[in-house]
C-alpha positions in Angstrom: -66.4 22.7 -28.1 -64.4 25.7 -29.3 -61.5 26.5 -26.9 -59.3 28.8 -29.3 -56.2 28.3 -31.5 -53.4 26.2 -30.1 -49.7 26.9 -31.2 -47.8 24.0 -31.6 -44.0 25.2 -31.1 -41.3 23.0 -32.3 -37.5 23.7 -32.1 -35.5 21.9 -34.6 -32.1 21.2 -35.1 -30.7 18.5 -37.8 -33.9 16.8 -37.4 -34.5 16.0 -41.2 -34.9 12.1 -40.4 -37.7 12.4 -38.1 -39.3 16.1 -38.1 -41.8 15.2 -40.8 -43.6 12.4 -38.9 -43.7 15.0 -35.9 -45.3 17.6 -37.7 -47.9 15.2 -39.2 -48.7 13.8 -35.6 -49.8 17.6 -35.1 -51.4 18.4 -38.1 -53.6 15.1 -38.1 -54.9 16.2 -34.4 -58.5 15.6 -33.9 -58.6 19.4 -32.9 -58.3 21.4 -36.2 -57.5 24.9 -35.0 -53.9 25.0 -34.5 -50.7 26.3 -35.9 -47.3 24.9 -36.0 -44.4 27.1 -35.4 -40.9 25.3 -36.6 -37.8 27.3 -35.6 -34.7 25.7 -37.2 -32.0 26.6 -35.0 -29.3 26.7 -37.6 -29.6 23.1 -38.9 -26.7 21.9 -40.9 -28.7 19.0 -42.9 -31.9 19.7 -45.0 -34.2 20.0 -42.1 -35.8 23.3 -43.5 -36.1 21.6 -47.1 -38.1 18.9 -45.4 -40.4 21.0 -43.5 -41.2 23.4 -46.6 -41.8 20.3 -48.7 -45.1 19.8 -46.2 -48.2 21.7 -47.9 -49.9 23.1 -45.1 -51.0 26.6 -44.6 -50.7 26.0 -40.7 -47.2 25.7 -40.7 -45.0 28.7 -39.9 -41.2 28.0 -40.3 -38.5 30.6 -38.6 -34.9 30.2 -39.0 -32.1 31.3 -37.0 -28.4 31.1 -36.5 -27.7 28.2 -33.9 -28.5 29.6 -30.6 -29.5 26.2 -28.7 -32.9 25.1 -27.7 -34.0 27.6 -25.1 -33.3 30.3 -27.6 -35.3 28.3 -30.1 -38.1 27.7 -28.0 -38.3 31.4 -26.8 -38.1 32.3 -30.6 -41.3 30.0 -31.7 -43.1 31.1 -28.5 -42.6 35.1 -29.4 -44.0 34.0 -32.9 -46.8 32.1 -32.2 -50.5 33.7 -32.0 -52.7 30.8 -30.2 -54.9 31.1 -27.0 -53.0 28.2 -26.0 -49.3 26.9 -26.5 -48.2 23.3 -26.4 -44.2 22.7 -26.6 -43.2 19.7 -28.8 -39.6 18.4 -29.8 -38.9 17.7 -33.3 -38.4 13.8 -32.8 -41.6 13.1 -30.6 -45.0 12.5 -31.6 -48.5 13.4 -30.5 -51.4 10.9 -30.0 -54.1 11.8 -32.5 -56.3 13.3 -30.0 -53.6 14.7 -27.8 -54.6 18.2 -27.9 -58.2 17.7 -27.7 -58.3 15.6 -24.9 -55.8 18.0 -22.8 -58.6 21.0 -23.7 -61.3 18.9 -22.5 -59.7 17.7 -19.3 -58.7 21.5 -18.4 -62.2 22.6 -19.2 -63.8 20.3 -17.2 -61.3 20.9 -14.1 -60.6 24.7 -14.4 -57.2 24.4 -15.2 -54.9 26.4 -17.3 -51.7 23.9 -17.7 -51.5 20.2 -17.9 -49.0 17.4 -18.7 -50.0 13.7 -19.3 -48.3 10.4 -19.3 -45.9 9.5 -21.8 -44.9 6.6 -24.0 -41.3 6.2 -24.6 -39.9 4.6 -27.9 -36.8 3.8 -29.5 -35.3 5.1 -32.8 -37.3 2.3 -34.6 -40.6 3.6 -32.9 -40.7 0.3 -30.9 -42.2 0.9 -27.4 -39.5 1.1 -24.4 -42.2 1.6 -21.8 -44.3 4.1 -20.4 -44.1 6.8 -17.7 -46.3 6.2 -14.1 -50.1 6.0 -14.7 -50.6 7.9 -11.6 -49.1 11.7 -10.8 -50.3 14.9 -8.9 -52.5 17.3 -10.1 -53.3 20.8 -8.2 -50.5 22.6 -6.7 -47.7 20.6 -7.6 -44.7 23.3 -6.6 -43.2 21.1 -3.7 -43.4 17.7 -6.0 -42.0 19.6 -9.0 -39.0 20.2 -6.5 -38.5 17.1 -6.1 -38.9 15.9 -9.5 -39.5 16.9 -12.8 -43.2 15.7 -13.1 -43.2 16.2 -16.9 -40.4 13.8 -17.4 -39.6 15.3 -21.3 -39.7 18.7 -23.0 -42.6 17.6 -25.1 -45.3 17.1 -22.3 -45.9 20.9 -21.4 -49.5 22.7 -22.9 -50.9 25.9 -21.3 -52.9 28.8 -21.6 -51.0 32.0 -23.3 -52.1 34.1 -20.0 -50.2 31.6 -17.7 -47.4 31.6 -19.8 -46.8 35.3 -20.0 -46.4 35.0 -16.2 -43.3 33.2 -16.8 -41.4 35.9 -19.0 -38.2 36.7 -17.7 -36.5 40.0 -18.2 -33.4 40.4 -20.8 -31.3 42.8 -22.1 -30.9 40.8 -25.6 -34.2 39.5 -26.4 -37.9 40.5 -26.8 -39.0 38.0 -24.6 -37.6 35.0 -22.5 -39.7 32.2 -21.2 -36.7 29.4 -21.1 -33.4 30.3 -19.4 -30.7 30.1 -22.1 -28.1 29.3 -19.4 -29.8 25.9 -18.7 -28.2 23.9 -21.3 -27.5 20.8 -19.1 -30.8 19.4 -19.6 -32.4 20.9 -16.6 -34.0 23.7 -18.7 -37.3 22.1 -19.2 -37.3 21.2 -15.3 -36.8 24.8 -14.4 -39.4 26.0 -16.6 -42.1 23.5 -15.2 -40.9 25.0 -11.8 -41.9 28.5 -12.8 -45.2 27.3 -14.3 -46.0 25.2 -11.0 -45.4 28.5 -8.9 -47.9 30.5 -10.9 -50.8 28.1 -11.7 -52.5 24.7 -10.8 -51.4 21.9 -13.1 -53.5 19.0 -14.5 -52.4 15.6 -15.0 -54.2 13.5 -17.8 -53.4 9.7 -17.2 -53.5 9.1 -20.9 -50.2 8.5 -22.7 -50.5 11.3 -25.0 -47.2 11.8 -26.4 -44.4 9.3 -27.7 -41.1 10.7 -26.4 -38.2 9.2 -28.5 -34.9 8.2 -26.9 -31.7 7.7 -28.5 -31.0 10.5 -30.7 -29.0 12.5 -28.4 -25.7 12.6 -30.1 -23.5 13.5 -27.1 -21.7 10.6 -25.2 -23.6 9.2 -22.2 -20.7 10.3 -20.1 -20.8 13.7 -21.2 -24.5 14.1 -21.1 -24.5 12.7 -17.4 -21.9 15.3 -16.3 -23.9 18.0 -18.1 -27.1 16.8 -16.2 -25.4 16.6 -12.9 -24.2 20.2 -13.1 -27.3 21.6 -14.2 -29.1 19.5 -11.5 -26.7 21.1 -9.0 -27.6 25.0 -10.2 -31.0 24.1 -10.1 -31.3 22.9 -6.4 -29.5 26.0 -5.5 -32.3 28.3 -6.8 -35.1 25.6 -5.2 -32.9 26.3 -1.7 -33.2 30.2 -1.9 -37.1 29.9 -3.0 -36.4 31.5 -6.4 -39.7 30.0 -7.9 -41.4 31.8 -5.3 -40.8 35.3 -6.5 -44.1 37.5 -7.0 -43.4 38.5 -10.6 -40.9 36.7 -12.9 -40.6 39.7 -15.0 -38.4 41.4 -12.4 -35.8 38.4 -12.7 -33.1 38.7 -15.5 -32.3 36.1 -17.6 -29.0 35.1 -17.7 
């Protein structure tokens, strides 16, 4: 069945060690109508050279000065052309049928966005466990306000028409989908909340993405403090019903 092109957007920063396997997991998908948009967010290593060494016309590499993961995702989305968008981090892997199965399940259920169960792996590729096998589908905004259902930034796939509903106003950029202020680790959750506010979301119970843990060089104490600060800001927005705004395009991105 033909569903249209899928754009896989990969933000990349100092990812030379693992980005090749990430990209190969996309290029080897059972669903072939894809493009891979890799945004090099000012890497200081050989990340760009590693990507350029992969000979496949479906790869688009975009360099930019270091602005952070939110800006890199925004750049990648803005340069993508698919009818569907999948957001994948540079150290995570897709199962061979991840895209095709998601598309089929969304078509069967009449959904325009989805997430799946995830497999957690270490830097050596060893399995560290799985996320839960049962999670809510449909109108999940209330559940999303209580917890980040996607569990990682590599688990969201949506139709472009839905993605455009999440666009935020900015004075400096053409298009904002991710809030650049959410560097505390809650930017994925904030994005997922806006997604849940505009469309029903399907849960696919198969583990379709391998989420790598242990690559973050930031100390655990600093990471925890940053996450707590980001969570406090996020809960303030939830309390103000920010995610129930009828048009996100009128909300300025800060």
